[in-house]
C-alpha positions as CSV (number, residue, x, y, z in Angstrom):
1,M,6.7,-33.5,-1.9
2,A,6.0,-31.0,-4.7
3,K,5.2,-28.2,-2.3
4,Q,8.5,-28.8,-0.4
5,G,10.4,-28.7,-3.7
6,S,8.6,-25.5,-4.8
7,L,9.3,-24.0,-1.4
8,S,12.9,-24.9,-1.6
9,L,13.1,-23.4,-5.1
10,R,11.4,-20.2,-4.0
11,L,13.8,-19.9,-1.1
12,V,16.8,-20.4,-3.4
13,L,15.5,-17.9,-5.9
14,S,14.7,-15.4,-3.1
15,T,18.3,-15.8,-1.8
16,I,19.7,-15.3,-5.3
17,I,17.6,-12.2,-5.9
18,N,18.5,-10.8,-2.5
19,I,22.2,-11.3,-3.2
20,A,21.8,-9.5,-6.5
21,V,19.9,-6.6,-4.8
22,V,22.6,-6.3,-2.2
23,Y,25.2,-6.1,-5.0
24,L,23.2,-3.6,-7.0
25,L,22.6,-1.4,-4.0
26,T,26.4,-1.3,-3.3
27,K,26.9,-0.1,-6.9
28,L,23.9,2.2,-7.2
29,I,24.1,4.0,-3.8
30,P,27.6,3.3,-2.5
31,G,27.5,6.1,0.0
32,E,24.3,4.9,1.6
33,F,24.6,1.1,1.3
34,E,28.0,-0.5,1.7
35,V,29.0,-4.1,2.3
36,T,32.6,-5.0,3.1
37,G,34.1,-8.4,2.8
38,G,33.5,-9.1,-0.8
39,I,31.1,-11.4,-2.5
40,Q,31.1,-13.7,0.6
41,A,29.7,-10.9,2.7
42,M,27.1,-10.1,0.1
43,I,26.0,-13.8,0.0
44,V,25.7,-13.7,3.8
45,V,23.7,-10.5,3.8
46,G,21.4,-12.0,1.0
47,I,20.9,-15.2,3.0
48,L,20.1,-13.2,6.2
49,V,17.6,-11.0,4.3
50,M,15.9,-14.2,2.9
51,I,15.7,-15.7,6.4
52,F,14.2,-12.5,7.9
53,N,11.8,-12.2,5.0
54,A,10.7,-15.8,5.3
55,V,10.3,-15.7,9.1
56,L,9.5,-12.1,10.1
57,R,7.5,-10.8,7.1
58,P,4.4,-13.0,7.8
59,I,4.5,-11.9,11.5
60,L,4.9,-8.3,10.7
61,S,2.2,-8.4,8.1
62,I,-0.2,-9.6,10.7
63,V,0.9,-7.1,13.3
64,T,0.8,-4.2,10.8
65,F,-2.6,-5.2,9.3
66,P,-4.6,-2.7,11.4
67,L,-2.3,0.1,10.4
68,K,-2.5,-0.9,6.7
69,L,-6.3,-1.0,7.0
70,F,-6.4,2.4,8.7
71,A,-4.1,3.9,6.0
72,N,-6.3,2.5,3.2
73,L,-9.4,3.8,4.8
74,I,-7.9,7.2,5.2
75,A,-6.8,7.2,1.5
76,I,-10.3,6.2,0.5
77,I,-11.9,9.0,2.5
78,I,-9.4,11.5,1.0
79,V,-10.2,10.3,-2.6
80,N,-14.0,10.4,-2.0
81,G,-13.6,13.8,-0.4
82,A,-11.7,15.1,-3.4
83,I,-14.3,13.7,-5.8
84,L,-17.1,15.4,-3.7
85,Y,-15.1,18.6,-3.6
86,A,-14.7,18.6,-7.4
87,V,-18.4,17.9,-7.9
88,L,-19.2,20.7,-5.5
89,K,-17.0,23.2,-7.3
90,I,-18.5,22.3,-10.7
91,T,-22.1,22.5,-9.4
92,Q,-21.3,26.0,-8.0
93,L,-20.5,27.1,-11.5
94,M,-24.0,26.0,-12.6
95,D,-27.2,28.0,-12.4
96,P,-28.3,27.8,-8.8
97,S,-31.9,27.7,-9.8
98,L,-31.2,24.3,-11.5
99,I,-28.8,22.6,-9.1
100,T,-27.2,23.2,-5.8
101,L,-25.0,20.9,-3.7
102,T,-24.2,21.7,-0.1
103,I,-22.0,19.6,2.3
104,G,-22.5,21.1,5.7
105,G,-21.0,20.4,9.1
106,G,-17.5,21.7,8.4
107,F,-14.6,19.3,8.3
108,G,-16.6,16.6,10.2
109,G,-19.4,16.9,7.6
110,W,-17.0,16.3,4.8
111,I,-15.6,13.2,6.5
112,V,-19.1,11.8,7.2
113,A,-20.1,12.6,3.6
114,S,-16.9,11.0,2.2
115,I,-17.4,7.8,4.3
116,A,-21.1,7.6,3.4
117,F,-20.4,8.2,-0.2
118,G,-17.8,5.5,-0.4
119,F,-19.7,3.0,1.6
120,L,-23.0,3.4,-0.3
121,N,-21.1,3.4,-3.6
122,W,-19.4,0.1,-2.6
123,L,-22.7,-1.4,-1.3
124,L,-24.7,-0.6,-4.4
125,K,-22.0,-1.9,-6.7
126,H,-21.9,-5.2,-4.8
127,L,-25.7,-5.5,-4.7
128,L,-26.0,-4.9,-8.4
129,S,-23.2,-7.2,-9.5
């Protein structure tokens, strides 16, 4: 029974928060977000948002998971590429008889190097922890 009570409480709190958000949006961005019908209409909108969040959000989270995963992977590749680029530029300022760094293969080479760098970094961190 405790879980049902806590679920009910979460739904009530979610509804109250959504009603407050609807009210705040009508005050903060009145040209873009407008609700007519007074507080009753705001309550209805808040309840509808709570229902859609409770029912559709889990389904949409599952459906959009591949897109989220893809976006995260792209972000990781970009960050690793930026790190490698910064390291490359710094090493180019150093004496070439002491150190050189080359990432060949054009754009594709950078992608492969970024993916390999990130994967090996992750793997070694997990193996050593």
